C-alpha positions as CSV (number, residue, x, y, z in Angstrom):
1,M,101.0,114.5,128.6
2,A,99.5,111.1,129.5
3,R,96.1,112.0,128.0
4,T,97.9,113.1,124.8
5,A,99.6,109.7,124.5
6,V,96.3,107.9,125.0
7,S,94.7,110.1,122.4
8,N,97.5,109.6,119.9
9,R,97.2,105.8,120.3
10,A,93.5,105.8,119.8
11,A,94.0,108.0,116.6
12,T,96.5,105.5,115.4
13,R,94.1,102.5,115.8
14,W,91.4,104.3,114.0
15,T,93.8,105.3,111.2
16,V,94.9,101.7,110.8
17,R,91.2,100.6,110.5
18,I,90.2,103.2,108.0
19,I,93.1,103.4,105.6
20,P,92.6,99.9,104.1
21,F,89.2,101.1,102.9
22,V,90.8,104.1,101.4
23,I,93.3,101.8,99.5
24,V,90.4,99.8,98.1
25,A,88.6,102.9,97.0
26,A,91.7,104.2,95.3
27,F,92.1,101.0,93.3
28,G,88.5,101.2,92.3
29,I,88.5,104.9,91.3
30,G,91.9,104.4,89.5
31,T,90.5,101.5,87.5
32,Y,87.5,103.6,86.4
33,A,89.6,106.6,85.5
34,V,92.6,105.0,83.8
35,A,91.1,101.8,82.3
36,G,87.5,103.1,81.7
37,R,87.8,106.8,80.7
38,L,91.4,107.1,79.4
39,C,92.1,103.7,77.7
40,V,88.6,102.6,76.6
41,Q,86.6,105.9,76.0
42,Y,89.4,108.2,74.9
43,L,92.2,106.1,73.3
44,Y,90.0,103.3,71.9
45,R,86.7,105.0,71.0
46,T,87.7,108.6,70.4
47,E,91.2,108.3,69.0
48,G,90.8,104.8,67.4
49,K,94.1,103.5,68.8
50,S,92.8,100.0,69.5
51,G,96.2,98.3,69.5
52,L,97.7,100.8,71.9
53,A,94.6,100.8,74.1
54,V,94.7,97.0,74.4
55,A,98.4,97.0,75.2
56,L,98.0,99.6,77.9
57,L,95.0,97.7,79.4
58,V,97.0,94.5,79.6
59,L,100.0,96.3,81.2
60,Y,97.6,98.1,83.6
61,F,95.7,95.0,84.7
62,L,98.9,93.0,85.1
63,F,100.3,95.3,87.7
64,F,96.8,95.9,89.1
65,V,96.3,92.2,89.8
66,L,99.8,91.8,91.3
67,S,99.3,94.9,93.5
68,V,96.0,93.8,94.8
69,A,97.2,90.2,95.3
70,T,100.2,91.3,97.3
71,Y,98.2,93.8,99.3
72,L,95.6,91.2,100.2
73,R,98.3,88.7,101.2
74,T,100.0,91.3,103.3
75,F,96.7,92.4,104.9
76,L,95.7,88.8,105.8
77,A,99.2,88.0,107.2
78,V,99.0,91.1,109.3
79,Q,95.6,90.3,110.6
80,L,95.8,86.6,111.1
81,N,99.5,86.0,111.9
82,P,101.3,89.2,113.0
83,G,104.2,87.3,114.4
84,L,103.2,87.4,118.1
85,V,105.5,85.6,120.5
86,P,103.3,83.0,122.3
87,L,102.5,83.7,125.9
88,L,103.7,80.9,128.2
89,H,100.8,81.7,130.6
90,E,97.7,83.0,128.9
91,E,96.3,84.3,132.2
92,R,99.2,86.7,132.4
93,G,98.2,88.1,129.1
94,D,94.6,88.5,130.3
95,L,95.8,90.3,133.4
96,G,97.9,92.5,131.3
97,E,95.0,93.4,129.1
98,K,92.8,94.2,132.1
99,R,95.6,96.4,133.6
100,R,96.1,98.3,130.3
101,A,92.3,98.8,130.0
102,S,92.1,100.1,133.6
103,T,95.0,102.5,133.2
104,S,93.5,103.8,129.9
105,R,90.2,104.6,131.6
106,R,92.1,106.6,134.2
107,G,93.8,108.6,131.5
108,R,97.2,107.3,132.2
109,D,99.7,106.1,129.7
110,P,99.0,102.4,129.1
111,E,102.8,101.8,128.8
112,A,103.4,103.2,132.3
113,N,103.0,99.7,133.9
114,P,105.2,98.8,136.9
115,W,108.5,97.3,135.8
116,V,108.7,93.7,136.6
117,P,112.2,92.3,137.1
118,P,113.4,89.2,135.3
119,D,112.3,85.9,136.8
120,A,115.1,84.8,139.2
121,N,113.9,81.2,139.3
122,P,116.6,78.9,137.8
123,D,113.7,76.8,136.3
124,S,112.0,79.9,134.9
125,P,109.4,78.8,132.2
126,G,110.8,79.2,128.7
127,L,114.4,79.5,129.7
128,E,115.3,76.1,128.3
129,A,114.2,77.3,124.8
130,F,117.3,79.6,124.8
131,Y,120.1,77.4,126.3
132,S,119.0,74.5,124.1
133,K,120.3,76.6,121.2
134,D,124.0,77.1,120.3
135,A,123.8,80.9,120.5
136,F,121.2,83.5,121.5
137,V,121.1,87.2,122.3
138,C,121.5,87.9,126.0
139,E,122.0,90.6,128.6
140,V,125.4,91.3,130.1
141,D,124.9,88.6,132.7
142,G,124.2,85.9,130.1
143,R,120.4,85.6,130.7
144,P,118.1,86.2,127.7
145,K,116.3,89.5,127.3
146,W,113.2,90.0,129.5
147,C,109.9,91.6,128.6
148,S,108.4,93.2,131.7
149,D,105.0,93.6,130.0
150,C,104.6,90.0,128.8
151,R,106.4,88.7,132.0
152,Q,108.6,86.3,130.0
153,W,111.8,86.0,128.1
154,K,112.0,87.6,124.7
155,P,113.3,85.6,121.7
156,D,116.0,87.0,119.5
157,R,115.0,90.1,117.5
158,A,111.6,90.3,119.3
159,H,110.3,93.6,120.5
160,H,107.3,94.6,122.6
161,S,104.5,96.5,120.7
162,S,102.6,98.9,122.8
163,E,99.8,98.9,120.1
164,L,99.4,95.1,120.2
165,G,100.3,94.7,123.8
166,R,102.5,91.7,122.9
167,C,106.1,90.9,121.8
168,V,106.4,90.6,118.0
169,R,109.2,88.6,116.3
170,K,111.3,90.8,114.0
171,M,108.9,93.7,114.4
172,D,109.4,96.4,111.7
173,H,106.6,99.0,112.0
174,L,102.9,99.6,112.4
175,C,101.7,100.3,108.9
176,P,98.3,102.0,108.5
177,W,98.4,101.2,104.7
178,V,98.1,97.5,105.4
179,G,96.1,97.7,108.6
180,G,98.5,96.5,111.2
181,M,102.0,95.4,112.3
182,V,104.5,94.5,109.6
183,S,106.9,91.8,111.0
184,E,108.7,88.7,109.9
185,T,105.5,87.0,108.7
186,S,104.5,89.8,106.4
187,F,107.6,91.8,105.4
188,N,108.3,89.9,102.2
189,F,104.7,90.4,101.1
190,F,104.9,94.1,102.1
191,A,108.0,94.5,100.0
192,Q,106.3,92.9,97.0
193,F,103.3,95.2,97.5
194,T,105.4,98.4,97.5
195,M,107.4,97.3,94.4
196,Y,104.3,96.3,92.4
197,T,102.4,99.4,93.5
198,T,105.3,101.5,92.3
199,C,105.1,99.9,88.8
200,F,101.3,100.2,88.8
201,C,101.3,103.9,89.7
202,S,104.0,104.5,87.1
203,V,101.9,103.0,84.4
204,C,99.0,105.2,85.5
205,V,101.2,108.3,85.3
206,A,102.5,107.3,81.8
207,I,99.0,106.7,80.5
208,G,97.8,110.0,81.9
209,A,100.8,111.9,80.5
210,Y,100.3,110.4,77.0
211,C,96.6,111.3,77.0
212,L,97.4,114.8,78.1
213,K,100.0,115.1,75.2
214,L,97.4,114.0,72.7
215,Q,94.8,116.4,73.9
216,N,97.3,119.3,73.8
217,D,98.5,118.4,70.3
218,E,94.9,118.3,69.0
219,E,94.1,121.5,70.9
220,R,91.3,119.8,72.7
221,P,90.0,120.9,76.2
222,T,92.0,119.1,78.9
223,D,90.0,116.4,80.6
224,G,89.9,116.8,84.3
225,W,90.2,113.1,84.8
226,V,93.6,113.2,83.0
227,I,94.9,115.8,85.4
228,A,93.6,113.9,88.4
229,V,95.2,110.7,87.2
230,I,98.6,112.3,86.7
231,V,98.6,114.2,90.0
232,L,97.3,111.4,92.3
233,S,99.3,108.7,90.5
234,A,102.5,110.8,90.8
235,V,101.9,111.3,94.6
236,F,101.3,107.5,95.1
237,T,104.3,106.7,92.9
238,F,106.6,108.8,95.1
239,F,105.4,107.3,98.4
240,A,105.4,103.7,97.0
241,F,108.9,104.1,95.5
242,A,110.2,105.4,98.8
243,M,108.7,102.5,100.7
244,A,110.0,100.1,98.1
245,L,113.6,101.4,98.3
246,T,113.4,101.3,102.1
247,S,112.2,97.7,102.0
248,L,114.9,96.7,99.7
249,R,117.5,98.3,101.9
250,F,116.2,96.4,104.9
251,I,116.1,93.1,103.0
252,F,119.7,93.4,101.7
253,T,121.1,94.4,105.0
254,N,118.9,92.2,107.2
255,I,117.7,95.0,109.5
256,T,114.4,96.5,110.6
257,N,113.0,99.9,111.4
258,I,113.8,99.1,115.1
259,D,117.5,98.6,114.2
260,I,117.5,101.9,112.4
261,L,116.4,103.6,115.5
262,R,119.2,102.0,117.4
263,K,122.1,102.4,115.0
264,R,124.8,102.3,117.6
265,Q,123.4,99.4,119.7
266,Q,125.6,96.7,121.0
267,F,124.6,93.0,121.3
268,Y,125.7,90.5,123.9
269,L,125.7,87.0,122.5
270,A,125.7,83.8,124.6
271,V,127.7,81.4,122.5
272,R,128.0,77.8,123.6
273,V,131.5,76.5,124.2
274,P,132.7,73.0,125.2
275,Y,132.0,72.4,128.9
276,D,135.0,72.1,131.1
277,V,137.4,72.4,128.2
278,L,138.6,76.0,128.3
279,K,141.4,76.7,130.7
280,R,142.2,80.4,130.0
281,R,139.2,82.5,129.4
282,S,139.2,86.1,128.1
283,F,135.4,86.4,128.4
284,P,132.7,85.8,131.1
285,T,130.7,82.6,131.0
286,I,127.4,81.3,132.3
287,V,126.4,77.7,132.8
288,Y,122.9,76.4,132.1
289,P,120.7,75.0,133.7
290,L,121.1,77.8,136.2
291,Q,121.7,76.8,139.8
292,P,119.6,78.1,142.7
293,W,121.1,81.0,144.7
294,P,122.0,80.7,147.5
295,P,123.1,77.1,146.9
296,E,120.9,74.5,148.4
297,P,122.4,73.0,151.6
298,P,123.7,69.4,151.3
299,P,121.2,66.7,152.4
300,P,121.5,65.5,156.0
301,A,123.3,62.2,156.7
302,S,120.0,60.6,157.7
303,A,118.4,61.4,154.3
304,P,117.6,58.4,152.0
305,P,120.1,57.6,149.2
306,P,119.5,59.3,145.9
307,H,117.3,57.5,143.3
308,F,119.4,55.7,140.7
309,G,118.2,55.4,137.1
310,T,117.7,51.8,136.0
311,A,119.3,52.4,132.6
312,A,122.3,54.6,133.3
313,G,123.0,53.3,136.9
314,Q,123.5,56.8,138.2
315,S,121.5,59.5,140.1
316,L,119.3,61.9,138.3
317,A,121.3,64.8,139.8
318,A,124.5,63.3,138.3
319,R,122.8,63.1,134.9
320,D,121.7,66.7,135.2
321,D,125.2,67.7,136.0
322,Q,126.5,65.9,132.9
323,A,124.0,67.8,130.7
324,K,125.2,71.2,131.7
325,R,126.0,73.7,128.9
326,M,128.5,76.5,129.1
327,F,128.1,79.7,127.2
328,A,130.6,82.5,126.5
329,I,129.2,86.0,126.8
330,L,130.6,87.9,123.8
331,R,130.0,91.6,122.9
332,T,129.7,93.1,119.4
333,E,130.9,96.5,118.5
334,P,128.4,99.4,118.2
335,G,126.5,99.2,114.9
336,Q,127.5,95.6,114.1
337,N,124.7,93.3,112.8
338,P,125.2,89.7,113.9
339,W,122.5,88.5,111.5
340,D,124.1,90.0,108.4
341,L,124.5,87.0,106.0
342,G,125.7,89.1,103.0
343,Y,123.4,90.5,100.3
344,W,122.5,87.2,98.7
345,G,121.9,85.4,102.0
346,N,119.9,88.3,103.4
347,W,117.7,88.3,100.3
348,K,117.0,84.6,100.5
349,S,116.3,84.7,104.2
350,V,113.5,87.2,103.6
351,M,112.2,86.7,100.1
352,G,112.7,83.0,99.7
353,N,114.9,80.6,97.7
354,T,113.2,80.5,94.3
355,P,112.3,83.2,91.7
356,I,108.6,82.2,92.0
357,E,108.7,83.2,95.7
358,W,110.4,86.5,94.9
359,L,107.7,87.4,92.4
360,L,104.5,86.0,93.9
361,P,103.1,86.2,97.5
362,I,103.1,82.5,98.1
363,R,105.1,81.5,101.3
364,H,106.2,83.2,104.4
365,S,109.9,84.1,104.7
366,P,112.4,81.3,105.5
367,C,113.4,83.3,108.5
368,C,110.0,82.5,110.1
369,N,111.2,79.0,110.7
370,H,112.7,78.8,114.2
371,D,113.2,75.0,114.4
372,S,117.0,75.2,114.1
373,M,118.9,74.1,117.2
374,A,121.7,76.5,116.3
375,S,119.8,79.8,116.8
376,D,116.4,81.5,116.3
377,Y,117.8,83.4,113.3
378,P,121.0,82.4,111.3
379,F,124.0,84.3,112.5
380,G,126.4,85.8,109.9
381,P,130.2,85.7,109.7
382,L,130.4,88.1,112.7
383,L,129.8,85.2,115.1
384,D,132.7,83.2,113.6
385,D,134.9,86.3,113.8
386,L,134.0,86.6,117.5
387,R,134.9,83.0,118.1
388,K,138.3,83.5,116.4
389,K,138.9,86.7,118.3
390,H,138.4,85.0,121.7
391,D,140.0,81.7,120.6
392,I,136.9,79.7,121.2
393,P,137.2,76.1,119.9
394,D,134.5,74.5,117.7
395,L,131.9,72.2,119.2
396,S,133.5,69.2,117.5
397,G,131.2,66.2,117.4
398,D,128.3,68.2,118.6
399,G,127.4,70.4,115.7
400,S,123.7,69.5,115.9
401,G,123.2,71.4,119.1
402,R,122.3,68.4,121.3
403,P,123.2,68.6,125.0
404,E,126.7,67.6,126.0
405,M,126.3,64.4,128.0
406,Q,129.7,63.9,129.4
407,Q,130.9,60.9,131.3
408,T,134.2,60.1,132.8
409,G,136.8,59.7,130.0
410,Q,134.2,59.8,127.2
411,R,131.4,61.7,125.5
412,A,128.0,60.2,125.0
C-alpha cells in the first residue's frame, strides 16, 4: 500500500510536468486546423467567403490570445508564487525535505512522518502573528491550528500539501493542466483561463460544424480535419465548461475544493473581546500572550528590584500585563462559512474591484493581501451574528486592532 502511494505521487508529478506541453501542442494544432485549413484554405480560397472567413479569424484569434494569455499568467503564478506559507526556520524545511526523501527511498509513504505536537512554548515563534489580529481560526483550546509537517502554526485557510511539502494559503487543488498547485495567488487567473478556453473551444466547434454543413450541402467528401476539429473541440469544451462552472461556484460562495471535501466541518474562531470587561461569559476565553505553565515562582526577597522604564515609569512586566488580549472562543455550526461575504463581496475578493481585472489577468486577487490587523481574510456577517448571539460588546475605540494598553482608570 505504501509503495502504491509513492508510485501514485511520482505519476502525479510527471503528469503535472508533461501536460502543459500537451496544452501548447493542442493550441498549435488547433490553430493550424481551424485557422489554416478551415478558415483560410476552405472558406476563403475554396468557397470564396472572404468576409465570413475574416470575421471567424478575428473571433478565433481574440479568444486564442485571451486563452493563451490567461494560461501563461496562471502557469507563471503557479510556478513562481504558489502561495506557500513562509517557513519561520528554513532549517526545519531542509530537515523535512531530507526526511521525506529518506522515507521515499525506503518505500514508505512520505506523509507517514511522526506527528509533532503543537509548540507548548508561550513565546512560540509566529504566535504573535495571530493574537495581533482581531479574529483568527483556532482549535478548541484557543490556539491556532498547527502543522506537524512544517512545525509551525498554520494561518487561516492554509492547508498542507503533500505534493509540495509545504502549507499553502487558500489551497484549492493540484491541477496538471496548469502545471502545479492552484491557490489564492492563481485562482482568479485559473478561472479566467477556463472561461476563455470554453469560449475558444466553442468557436472551434461552431467553425467545424459550419464547414461540415457546407460540405454536406455541396455533397463533397468530408474533410477529416473537420471531423477532428469538431470532436476534439467538443471534448475540450465540455471539460473547460465544467471547470469554469466549478470555478464560478467557488468564487461566488468563497470556498475551495478543500471546503467541498469537508462540507460539515465546524470552525472555532478566536474573537478578541475587551479585556477585563465581561462579567458573565457564555463562552470559553483565552488570554494572549500565553503564560508559562506551571506558573513561574515569585522572585525571592533578595532579588534586585525590577527594571523601570524611563518613559512610562513602570516595570516591563507591568507593561506586558497591560498589553494582554482576551479572545472569546466561538464555534460555528456545521457547514457554515465564516468567510462568506455575499455574492458581490466574494466576487470582488477573488476577481478584483474593476472590470479590467475581471477580464484580464493583471493583478493577484485582493484576498492575497494579509496586511489587515482585523484578520487574514475578511470575515462575513457570520462573525457579527456570533458576536450578537453571545452578547459580545464591540471593541469601542480600538477598531484598528492595536493592543489594549490599559492603565488604572483610563485607556492609552
